[in-house]
C-alpha positions as CSV (number, residue, x, y, z in Angstrom):
1,M,2.7,-1.2,-8.2
2,P,0.0,-1.8,-5.6
3,G,-2.6,-4.5,-6.1
4,P,-6.3,-4.1,-5.1
5,L,-6.3,-5.9,-1.8
6,M,-5.7,-4.4,1.6
7,V,-5.4,-7.1,4.3
8,S,-4.8,-7.4,8.0
9,I,-2.0,-9.3,9.8
10,E,-2.0,-11.1,13.1
11,G,1.1,-10.3,15.1
12,L,3.4,-7.6,16.4
13,S,6.0,-8.5,13.8
14,L,6.0,-10.5,10.5
15,D,6.4,-14.2,10.6
16,A,7.4,-16.3,7.5
17,S,3.8,-17.0,6.4
18,T,2.8,-13.4,6.6
19,R,5.8,-12.3,4.7
20,T,4.9,-14.7,1.9
21,R,1.3,-13.6,1.9
22,L,2.2,-9.9,1.7
23,S,4.6,-10.5,-1.1
24,Q,1.8,-11.5,-3.5
25,A,1.2,-9.0,-6.3
26,E,-2.5,-8.8,-5.6
27,I,-1.9,-7.2,-2.2
28,G,-1.4,-3.5,-2.2
29,G,-1.9,-2.5,1.4
30,V,-2.0,-3.6,5.1
31,I,-4.5,-2.3,7.7
32,L,-3.3,-2.5,11.3
33,F,-5.4,-3.1,14.4
34,S,-4.9,-2.9,18.2
35,R,-3.5,-6.5,18.2
36,N,-0.6,-5.2,16.1
37,F,0.4,-2.6,18.7
38,V,2.1,-2.4,22.1
39,S,4.2,0.8,21.8
40,P,5.1,3.5,19.3
41,G,8.6,2.0,19.0
42,Q,7.3,-1.5,18.2
43,L,4.9,0.0,15.7
44,A,7.7,1.8,13.9
45,D,9.6,-1.4,13.7
46,L,6.6,-3.3,12.3
47,T,5.8,-0.6,9.6
48,S,9.5,-0.7,8.6
49,E,9.3,-4.4,8.2
50,I,6.2,-4.1,6.0
51,R,7.7,-1.3,4.0
52,A,10.9,-3.3,3.3
53,L,9.0,-6.2,1.7
54,R,8.1,-4.6,-1.6
55,S,9.0,-1.9,-4.0
56,P,7.0,0.3,-4.3
57,A,6.1,-0.3,-0.7
58,L,2.8,-1.6,0.5
59,L,0.4,1.1,1.7
60,I,-0.1,1.0,5.5
61,A,-3.4,2.2,7.1
62,V,-5.3,2.2,10.3
63,D,-8.7,3.3,11.8
64,Q,-7.5,6.1,14.1
65,E,-10.6,8.3,14.4
66,G,-10.8,9.2,18.1
67,G,-13.3,8.3,20.8
68,R,-14.0,4.6,20.8
69,V,-12.2,3.9,17.5
70,Q,-8.6,4.6,18.2
71,R,-6.4,1.5,17.6
72,F,-3.2,2.9,19.0
73,Q,-3.5,4.1,22.6
74,E,-0.3,3.8,24.7
75,G,2.1,6.6,23.8
76,F,-0.5,8.3,21.6
77,T,-2.7,11.2,22.5
78,S,-6.3,10.3,23.2
79,L,-8.4,11.9,20.6
80,P,-12.0,13.2,21.1
81,A,-14.9,11.4,19.4
82,M,-16.1,13.3,16.4
83,G,-19.5,13.7,18.2
84,V,-17.7,15.7,20.9
85,I,-16.4,18.1,18.3
86,G,-19.9,18.4,16.9
87,E,-21.3,19.2,20.4
88,R,-18.7,21.9,20.7
89,Y,-19.8,23.3,17.4
90,D,-23.3,23.9,18.8
91,A,-21.8,26.0,21.6
92,D,-19.0,27.7,19.8
93,P,-18.5,27.0,16.1
94,N,-15.1,28.7,15.8
95,E,-13.7,26.8,18.8
96,A,-15.0,23.5,17.2
97,L,-13.4,24.3,13.9
98,T,-10.1,25.0,15.6
99,L,-10.5,21.7,17.7
100,A,-11.2,19.7,14.5
101,R,-8.0,21.0,12.8
102,A,-6.0,20.3,15.9
103,T,-7.3,16.8,16.1
104,G,-6.2,16.2,12.5
105,I,-2.7,17.6,13.3
106,V,-2.3,15.3,16.4
107,L,-3.7,12.3,14.6
108,A,-1.6,12.6,11.5
109,S,1.7,13.7,13.1
110,E,1.7,10.8,15.7
111,L,0.8,8.2,13.0
112,R,3.4,9.4,10.6
113,R,6.2,9.2,13.3
114,S,5.4,5.5,13.5
115,G,5.4,4.9,9.8
116,I,1.6,4.8,9.1
117,D,0.7,6.2,5.6
118,F,-2.9,7.2,6.3
119,S,-5.9,6.7,8.6
120,F,-9.4,5.9,7.5
121,A,-10.7,9.2,8.8
122,P,-12.7,11.4,9.2
123,V,-16.1,9.8,9.6
124,V,-18.6,11.9,7.6
125,D,-21.8,9.9,8.3
126,V,-24.7,12.1,9.3
127,G,-25.5,11.8,13.0
128,S,-28.2,9.3,13.7
129,T,-29.1,6.4,16.0
130,N,-27.1,3.9,13.9
131,R,-25.5,1.3,16.2
132,A,-22.2,1.2,14.2
133,I,-21.7,5.0,14.1
134,G,-23.1,6.7,17.2
135,T,-20.7,9.3,18.5
136,R,-18.3,8.6,15.6
137,A,-20.5,11.1,13.7
138,F,-19.9,14.8,14.0
139,H,-23.5,16.1,13.7
140,R,-27.0,15.7,12.4
141,D,-26.6,18.6,10.0
142,P,-24.8,17.6,6.8
143,N,-23.4,21.1,6.4
144,V,-21.8,21.0,9.8
145,V,-20.5,17.5,9.1
146,Q,-18.8,18.7,6.0
147,Q,-17.3,21.8,7.7
148,L,-15.8,19.8,10.6
149,A,-14.6,16.9,8.5
150,L,-12.7,19.3,6.2
151,R,-11.0,20.9,9.1
152,V,-9.9,17.5,10.5
153,A,-8.6,16.7,7.0
154,E,-6.9,20.0,6.7
155,G,-5.0,19.3,9.9
156,M,-4.0,15.9,8.5
157,T,-2.9,17.5,5.2
158,Y,-0.8,20.0,7.1
159,C,1.2,17.0,8.4
160,G,1.5,15.5,4.9
161,M,-1.1,12.8,5.5
162,R,-3.9,11.9,3.2
163,S,-7.5,11.5,4.5
164,V,-10.3,9.1,3.7
165,A,-13.9,10.2,4.2
166,K,-16.2,7.4,5.3
167,H,-18.8,5.8,4.8
168,F,-20.3,6.6,1.4
169,P,-23.2,7.1,1.0
170,G,-24.0,6.9,4.7
171,H,-25.5,5.0,7.6
172,S,-28.0,7.6,8.9
173,G,-31.1,5.9,7.5
174,V,-30.6,2.6,9.3
175,L,-30.2,1.3,12.8
176,E,-28.4,-2.0,12.1
177,D,-24.7,-2.5,12.4
178,P,-23.2,-3.9,9.2
179,H,-20.5,-5.8,11.2
180,H,-23.3,-8.2,12.1
181,E,-26.3,-7.8,9.7
182,L,-27.3,-6.2,6.5
183,P,-28.9,-2.7,6.9
184,R,-31.6,-1.8,4.4
185,D,-32.3,1.9,3.8
186,E,-35.6,2.5,1.9
187,R,-34.8,6.0,0.8
188,T,-34.7,6.9,-2.9
189,L,-31.6,8.4,-4.6
190,D,-33.3,11.8,-4.7
191,M,-33.8,11.6,-0.9
192,L,-30.2,10.7,-0.4
193,R,-29.1,13.6,-2.6
194,Q,-31.1,16.0,-0.4
195,H,-29.5,14.7,2.8
196,D,-26.4,12.4,3.2
197,L,-24.9,13.0,-0.2
198,R,-24.8,16.8,0.3
199,I,-21.6,16.1,2.3
200,Y,-19.9,14.7,-0.8
201,E,-20.9,17.6,-3.1
202,N,-18.1,20.1,-3.7
203,L,-15.6,18.3,-1.4
204,D,-12.3,20.1,-1.2
205,L,-10.0,17.5,-2.9
206,E,-7.0,19.3,-1.5
207,F,-7.9,17.9,1.8
208,I,-10.1,14.8,1.1
209,T,-8.1,12.3,-0.9
210,G,-10.1,9.1,-0.6
211,I,-13.6,7.8,0.2
212,M,-14.6,4.5,1.8
213,S,-18.0,2.9,1.0
214,C,-20.5,1.4,3.4
215,H,-22.3,-2.0,3.4
216,V,-25.8,-0.5,3.5
217,C,-28.3,-1.8,0.9
218,F,-30.6,0.8,-0.7
219,P,-33.2,-1.4,-2.4
220,K,-34.8,1.5,-4.3
221,I,-31.4,2.2,-5.9
222,D,-29.8,-1.2,-6.3
223,S,-30.2,-4.8,-5.1
224,V,-26.7,-5.0,-3.6
225,P,-25.0,-3.0,-0.8
226,A,-23.3,0.2,-1.7
227,S,-19.8,-1.4,-1.6
228,L,-20.9,-3.7,-4.4
229,S,-23.1,-1.2,-6.3
230,H,-21.8,0.1,-9.7
231,R,-24.7,2.5,-9.7
232,L,-23.7,4.2,-6.5
233,L,-19.9,4.0,-6.7
234,T,-19.4,4.6,-10.4
235,G,-22.7,6.2,-11.5
236,E,-23.2,8.5,-8.5
237,L,-19.9,9.1,-6.8
238,R,-17.6,9.0,-9.8
239,T,-19.8,10.3,-12.7
240,R,-22.4,12.6,-11.1
241,I,-20.5,13.9,-8.2
242,G,-17.2,13.8,-10.0
243,F,-15.0,12.4,-7.3
244,K,-11.4,11.8,-8.7
245,G,-9.7,10.1,-5.8
246,P,-9.3,6.5,-4.7
247,V,-12.4,4.5,-3.5
248,F,-12.0,1.9,-0.7
249,S,-14.5,-0.7,0.3
250,D,-15.2,-1.2,4.0
251,D,-14.2,-4.7,5.3
252,L,-15.7,-7.3,3.0
253,M,-15.7,-9.8,5.8
254,M,-18.4,-8.1,7.7
255,G,-21.6,-10.0,8.3
256,A,-23.7,-7.6,6.1
257,L,-22.2,-9.2,3.0
258,R,-22.3,-12.9,3.9
259,T,-25.2,-13.7,1.6
260,F,-23.8,-12.0,-1.4
261,G,-20.9,-14.4,-2.1
262,D,-17.7,-15.8,-0.9
263,P,-14.6,-13.5,-0.4
264,G,-13.4,-14.0,-3.9
265,A,-16.8,-13.1,-5.4
266,L,-17.2,-10.1,-3.1
267,T,-13.8,-8.8,-4.0
268,T,-14.5,-9.1,-7.7
269,M,-17.9,-7.4,-7.3
270,A,-16.5,-4.5,-5.3
271,I,-13.7,-3.9,-7.8
272,E,-16.2,-4.0,-10.7
273,A,-18.5,-1.7,-8.9
274,G,-15.8,1.0,-8.7
275,C,-13.6,0.2,-5.7
276,D,-9.9,0.8,-6.3
277,M,-8.9,-1.1,-3.2
278,V,-10.9,-3.6,-1.1
279,L,-10.4,-4.6,2.5
280,L,-10.2,-8.2,3.7
281,C,-9.8,-8.1,7.4
282,N,-9.4,-10.6,10.2
283,S,-9.2,-13.8,8.1
284,D,-5.9,-15.0,6.7
285,S,-7.8,-18.0,5.3
286,A,-10.1,-15.8,3.3
287,T,-7.2,-13.8,2.0
288,D,-5.4,-17.0,1.0
289,A,-8.5,-18.3,-0.8
290,V,-8.8,-15.1,-2.8
291,L,-5.1,-15.1,-3.6
292,G,-5.2,-18.8,-4.6
293,A,-8.1,-18.4,-7.0
294,R,-6.0,-16.0,-9.2
295,S,-9.3,-14.5,-10.5
296,L,-9.1,-10.9,-9.5
297,P,-9.8,-8.3,-12.3
298,P,-6.7,-6.4,-13.1
299,L,-6.2,-3.0,-11.5
300,S,-6.5,-0.3,-14.1
301,E,-3.7,2.3,-14.6
302,S,-6.1,5.0,-13.4
303,A,-6.8,3.0,-10.2
304,R,-3.1,2.5,-9.6
305,A,-2.5,6.2,-10.0
306,R,-5.3,7.1,-7.6
307,L,-3.9,4.7,-5.0
308,E,-0.4,6.2,-5.3
309,K,-1.9,9.5,-4.1
310,M,-2.4,8.0,-0.7
311,R,1.3,8.0,0.1
312,P,2.2,10.9,2.5
313,E,3.7,14.0,1.2
314,Q,7.4,14.2,1.8
315,T,7.1,17.3,4.0
316,G,8.4,18.0,7.5
317,L,6.2,17.3,10.5
318,P,4.8,20.2,12.6
319,S,7.2,21.9,15.0
320,S,7.2,20.6,18.6
321,E,5.5,23.9,19.6
322,T,2.7,23.6,17.1
323,L,2.1,19.9,17.9
324,E,2.1,20.5,21.7
325,Q,-0.4,23.4,21.2
326,A,-2.7,21.1,19.3
327,R,-2.3,18.4,21.9
328,R,-3.3,20.7,24.7
329,L,-6.5,21.6,23.0
330,V,-7.3,18.1,22.0
331,R,-6.7,16.8,25.6
332,N,-9.4,19.2,26.9
333,Y,-12.0,17.3,25.0
334,A,-10.8,13.7,24.8
């Protein structure tokens, strides 16, 4: 059964030390980056290597959103930024909804052919001037964001792939990029409920399987960032909103969290706050330190069951005609 850590790897294939690391029970998934990719064939070989290490297999994920966040390029269709789809919505809502679904179909079908289980997509942050999000957001209207995100997720689901909406509860109230510094949003919980959190109300769980948290601190709600906040992840997302799927942290190695503890402490805090799986990216030494400490809280049976839902449905991929039709539309906007 999967453990609570999702980690990155360095190469195009698995060396001995990486194989040993990924064999540890605490690790349940691998997130791949551009450095792990040169071609669809090489990627398929790498995912096969990863999958062969464990039984049940490690989950394999990527950030393949479109626009400036598309880890795999050569041999993959260029996907439009979410903001481009939102701009199209203002001109022709029906065309934008069709484009969103087509984007999900292309994204998921191409990833699945290379052995990727799921992508951390779609982005559901409300459009703003935030430096980390920018054109990754669909729109400034939460209702439009939800509509378009669900259509992307519907296209992914059509291909058997699970989706992960990100980043809960949202970056729209801050400018700072959490990769480098801690953003602080002074809004109250009631203010969030009237704006960003509207996206998460009544989500269609047939299409949105998981949710990823953000590293924004909301001082009027909690003293720690959302990824470490029991009040936000368990109290708000799980209890009040009633979300039943797996919750993922954003990368705990981001600069926003550096003052809240070492990687081991951050991992424990995120799990205790309500994350089912936490991401430790771009630092094998941090991963090894967490593994060596042997201090992670055990993964509950309910968390294990939620994470198992992230595996693709064993359904056939779209016909070549359906996929090519979706590609033609997507290429018009990429």
